[in-house]
N, C-alpha and C positions, 0 to 999 in steps of 0.2 A: 439673514436678510430682513426678516420681520422686525427684529430688535433694532437694527440700524434704521429702518424706516420710521419706526415709532419714535426713537430718540431724536432723529433728525427733524421730524415734524414738530416735536416740542420746541426744539431750538429755533426753527423757522417761525413759529408762532410767537416767539418772544420778540423783543425790539432790539435785537443785536444786528447791526447793519453790516458787519464784516465778519466773514467766516473763513477760517483757514483749515485746510484739510491736507495733511501730509500723507500721501499714499501713491503707490505705483499702479493702483487698480483704477485707472481712469475710466475704462468702459463701465465698470460696476458703479462708479460714482455718477456717471451720466444717466445710467438706467434708474438709479435711486431718485435723482432729481426729476426725471421725466415723470415718474410715478407720483412724486410729491406735487409736481406742478399741476397735474390733472386733479389731484385730491384737493389742493388749495386754490384751484382755479387761477393760477398765476403762470404767465408765460415764462419759459426757461430758455435762456440764451447761452451759447457757449462761444468763447473767443480763443483763437490761437494765432500765433504770429504767421502761420502759413495759410489758414483758412479765413481769417477775419472773423466777423460776427455772424452767427447763424442761429436761427430758431431751431432748437434741437429736436423738438417733437416731430416736426415735419421736414427737418433737414433743409430748411429754406434759408438761403443766404441773404443777409441784410446788405447794406452798402459795404464796400471792401475796406473796412477799418482794420488794416493789418498793423498799423503803428500803435503802440500802447497809449501814447498821448491822445491820438485821434479817438480811439474807442472810449477812453475815459471821459473825454470832452463830450462825446455823443451821449454817453450814459448820463452825464451830469445835466445835459440840456433837455433830455427827454422828460415828458410828463407822464409816461406810461410806467406803472409799477411792474416789477418783474424781478426775476432771479438771474444774475449774470455770473456764469462760471468762467473765470479767467484761468486758462490752462497754461502751466509752465510759466507763470508770471514772475517767478523768483528772481531772474536776472535784472528785471526792470525795477525792483524795489530799491535799488541803490541810487536811483535818480531822484533828486529832490522834487522835480516837477510831478512825477508820477505819484509820489507819496502824498504831495499836497492835494492832488486831484482826488485820490482815494479818501483823504480826510474830509474834503468838502462834500463829496457824495454821501459819505457816512453821516456827517453832521446834519444833513437835510433829510434824513430817513423818515422822520415823522411827517414831513410835508409830502414827500413822494417816496413810498417804500420801495426803493431800488436796492436789493440786497446783493452785495458783492461776495462771491465765493472764490477764494484763491485755492487752486488745486495744483500740487507739485510734489515731487519726491522729497523735497526739503524746503522748509519755509521758516524764515526768521521774521518775527513780528516787528515792523518798524515802531520804534518807541512813540512816535507821534500819534499813532492810531491804536496803541495797545489797549487803551481804555474803551475803545469802540469795537474791539474784536473778541472773538471766541474761537476756540479750537474744537475740532470734532475728529474722533478717531473711529475708523471702521473696525468693527469687531472681527476677531480672527475665528476661523471655524473650530468648533469643539470636536470631540471624538465622534459624536453621533453624526455630525455633518460630514466629517472626513470619511467615515464608513459609507455614507450616502454617495460621496463623490467617487469612491472606489467602485461602487455598484454602477453608477451612471457611466463611468468610463469603460467598465467591462462590457456593459450592454451596448454602448456605442461601438466598441471594437467588434463585437459579434455581429451587430447590425450591418456594419460596413461589408462584411463577408460572412454570410450566414453559414457557410460550410465549415468555418473554423470553430473550434471549441476552446473555451476559456478554462484554465486551470488555476486553482488558488489553494494555497496552504492556509488553513484557518489561523494557525498561530502567526504566520507571516503577515496576514491581513491585519490581525489585532495589533501586532508590533508596528506595522507601518502606520496605522492610524495614530498610535501613541507618538511615534517619532516625527510625525508631520505637524504636531502641535507647535504653534508659534509662527507658522508661515501664513501668508495671505491665501485666500481661497483660489485665486487665479494661479498662484505659484504651486499650490498643492495639486490642483487639477493637472497642471503641466507635468509635474514630477510623476504623478500617478500614470498619466497617459504614456509617458516615455517608458515607464517600467513595464506596462502591459504590452506595448508595441514591440518591445525587445524580443519576447518569445511567447506571447500569448498567455502569460502566467504571472502570478505573484508568488515569489519564493523568498527564502532567507537571503539569497544573494541580491535580490531586488531591494530588500530592506536596507542592506548595507550600502548599496549604490545610492539610493535615495537619501539616506542619512548624510552621506558625504556631500551630496549635491546641496542639501539643506544648509550644511555648515558653510560651504563655499558661498552660498547665496547670502547668508546672514553675517558672516564674519570672514571676509577674504584674507585678513591679516590681523596682526596684533599679538598680544601676550598670551592668548589662549590658542593652543594647537589641538587639532583633531587627531586622536590616536586611532589609526585605522585597524590595528591588530589588538583584539582582546582575546582572552583565553577563558577556558572553563575551569571550574573547581577541580576537575579531574587532572588538570595539568599542574596543580599545585599540591605538593606534599604537605601533610600536617595541617596546621591552622584550623583545627576542628571547631574550636569555639567561635572563631570568626565566621566560618562557613555556616554554622548553625544560626548565628546571630543574623546573617544576611538572609538565610532561607526563611526564618520566622517573620521577617519584615518585608519580604518580596511582594506579597499580594497587596499589602497596605501601601507600599511605595508606588506600585503601579495602579493605585486607585481601584483595586479589586477587593479590598477588605471591607468588612461591614462593622460599624459600631466603633471605629477608632477615628478620632477627629484629626489628629496630627500625624502627618507622614514622618518617617524617620529622617533625622538631620544628617547623620554621618558618623564617621569614626576617625580616631587618631591611631596611626600605626607607629609605634615607637620601637626601635630596635637597632641592632648592629648593621653596619654596611654589608650589603650582599646577602642579607638574611631572607630576602624574598618579599620585602614590602612593596616594591614596584610591581612585581608579578601579582601580588595579592590585589593591588588596586585595579589591575587589568582584569583579574578574575571576578572582582565584585561587579564591574560593568558587564562582563560576559554573562554572569549568573542572572543579573537583573534584566539583561537583554536590552540595554539602553546605550547610547553613545558615551564614549569616554573622552573628556576634554582635559588637557593638561595645562595648568597655569604656570607659566615660566616667570617667576618673580624677577629674574634678572632682566627680562625684556620690559618690565614695568618702569624701570628707573630712567629718568630724563633729567638733564641738567637744568631745565627751565622750571621755575617755581610753579607748582600746581599741576604740572603735566603728569608726574608719576601717579598722583591721586586720581587724575582723570583717566589714565590708562587702566588703573584698577577698576574704576567704575565701569568702563567699557568692557573689560574682561568679564566682570560679574554679570553685566547685562547680557553678554553673549551666552553665558551659562543659563540665564533665565529663559531666553528665547529658545535655547536648545533643549529645554526640559521636556520630558523627563530625561535626565542624564546623570552621569557621575562626574564630578569635578575633582580632579586629582591635583593636590598641591604638594609637589615633591620637595622634600627638604625645606619645609615651611619656615623653619627657624632662621634660614638665611634671608628670607624676604621681609620678615617683620621684626628683625633685631631692633631693640630699642636703646641702643647705646647713645652716648653723648656726642659722637663724632658726626652725626648725620643731620644736625639742625632740627631734630624732631621728626624727620621724614618717616622713619620706621614706626614711630608712635602714631603718626597720622594714617599710615597704611593699615596698621593694626586696627585703629579705630574704624576705618572704613570697612574692613573685613568683618569686624565684630557686629557692626550695625547691620550689614547685609545678612549675616548669619541669624541675627535676632528677628529681622523684619521680613525676610523673604517668604513669599507665599507659594513659590513654584516648587516643583518636585526635583530639586537638585540634591543629590546625595554626595556630601563632601567626604573625600578620603584624603586626610592630611598625613604625610609621612615625615618622620623626623629621626635623625641619628644622634641629636645632642639636646638633652633636656635642659641643659644650663641656658640655652638660648631661647627657650620657650617662655613667654610671659605668662604669669599666673592667670591673667584674664582669659587666655585661650584654653587652658587645660582644666579650668574649674567645671564642675558638673553643671549640665544644662546647655553649655555651648555645643557640645557634641553628645551623641548618645552613649559612647563608650570609648575608653582608651585601651588598646590592646598592646601587649608587649610581645614582640617577635624575638624570641631568644635563639641561641644556636640550636640547630636541630639535634634531637636525640637519636638513639640507635635505630629505632624503627623508621623514623622519618628519613634518616640518611639513606637507609636501604631503598626507600621509595624514591628518593631523589635520584639515586643511581639508575633505578629502573626507568624513570621518566626520561632522563637525558640520553641513556643508551638507546631507548626506543626511538627518540626523536631523530637520531642519526642512523637509523636503519640497522642497529645492532640488536640481535636477539639477547634479551637479558638472561634467558635461561642458560646461555653459554658462560655466564660469569658467576663467580661465587659472591653473591651480593652480601652474604653475612660477613665474610672476611673484609670486603671493601668497607662495609659500614663500621666495623670495629676499628679499621685502620684510619678512619677519617674523623676521629674524635676531635672536636674543636673547629672543624671546617664549617663554613657556611654553605648554603645551596649554590651560591655563585662560585665558591672555591671548588666544590665537587664538579660542577659543570666544566670549569676550566681544566680540571684534571682529565676529564673525558676528552676534551678538545685537544689537549697537549698529547695525549696518548695516540690519538688518530694522526696527528702531525708526525709524531715520532715514527709511526709505521707507514709514513708516506700515504696516508689516507686509505691504507689497505685494511678494510674492516676485518678480514680473516686473520690478519696478523696482530690485531688488537685483542688482548686477553686480560685475564685478571692480574697476572704478574705485571703487565705493562701499566695498568692503572695503579697498582700498589707502588710501583717505582715512581710514578709521578707524584703520588701522595707523599712518599718519603722525601722527595726532593723539594717539597713546599712547606713553608712554615704556616701553620693554620692561623686564622684570625684570632683565636683565643690566646695565642702566644704573642702575636704582634700588637694586639690592642687589649691586653689583659686588664689594665687599669680602667680604661674607658668602659669596657664591658661590665666590669664589676660595679662601677658607678651607676650604669644604667640599671643593672639588676637591683641595686639597693633602692634606687628611686622608685622603680616599678613595683617593688614587692608589695606595698600597701596601697598603691595608687592606680594600678592597671590590672587588666585581666589577661592571663596568659592566652596568647592567640592559638 
């Protein structure tokens, strides 16, 4: 609040006659201007189409100027300096008469300093007055302020009923304060209040619910989807190098590290289909404890010129306001192909993505997955764009054993009943997805009777399936050749 008050005062002391504020926090803006009006010894008026013109400090109604042309003519005619807040004036900016009146009032600012402040959720500056106008943005609460809001709402909840006790998981509170970055103070307060009122506590489940609500608030639709289900590293077999890489950078990414200026940028996961890249992306978000957003490149494309690029900008902006988060670009080569048949669209999308990657200041950890290195432009895979390129190969014997254990346990089957060593040896060349499907097929063959599903049933399913190493032997070998000197084994 203090920073906004200071910055706004500097702007009001300048000779800018027209101020535009895009915000949904109307009460907060009115409070700011009331405080500034007292400090600057200037009367503050507010106007709305329902209430007309009012002196805000004492909530005294002026004459009933409910029509926009009427109130602008009144402001133009008055010789009294003042600040006039025009609330939700955006629909009236399409009328030439209103724009002309705004311009005439602004042009005579030196004679009579009547400052017009347009406040709405969305405002387009009319070109006729753009040289007379300035924009102001309310600051968003930082982590310290968000923690303060959590304390305030917890105290208010207890004060309303002194016999109730408030419970809070410290880690959940810290995570909630991180995940609420990017929303306005009033929205953050509302989301915190709802979380507390639910059960008188802040727990991990509240963090997930609030994060989903934040996403729906900031991006109800578009090419970026919110992935509700993330997993932990314990649900992913192997990938020890990737796990260590993420663990070493977790504190810095969450702004808990000391002495490191730049947060980690992200990774590229290159590998065969079904090798676990998608699961790894979910596990990275789960390990970092941040939301996972998935960028659907197919949803970016639009037949109208310029719309695809705008869709990409909107998607990346969503990731920025959801920060800290993981942005998962699945099969990225399909979205930024730079062939000659797209009139340069793929090249323009690649350029937009690379610019964002180079210039972003937000804590967005990019996880790009790819099955085909031939479709990856060299600009994307060169050092510096991402922190590392990991190659996800077909799982080895030990990892296949662990994959069987994980998928059997997920389906309520005791892994101790199965000969995991025989299953691992019989599944040479299978991906993690292939092993999972063998478990699923064995359950179906036994009519979902867990007791009837045994090692022999799984071996039969494996024998009836061609492993990916046979079906895609050339593609896999090409991936291995490319990754040998260019990527780190995951």
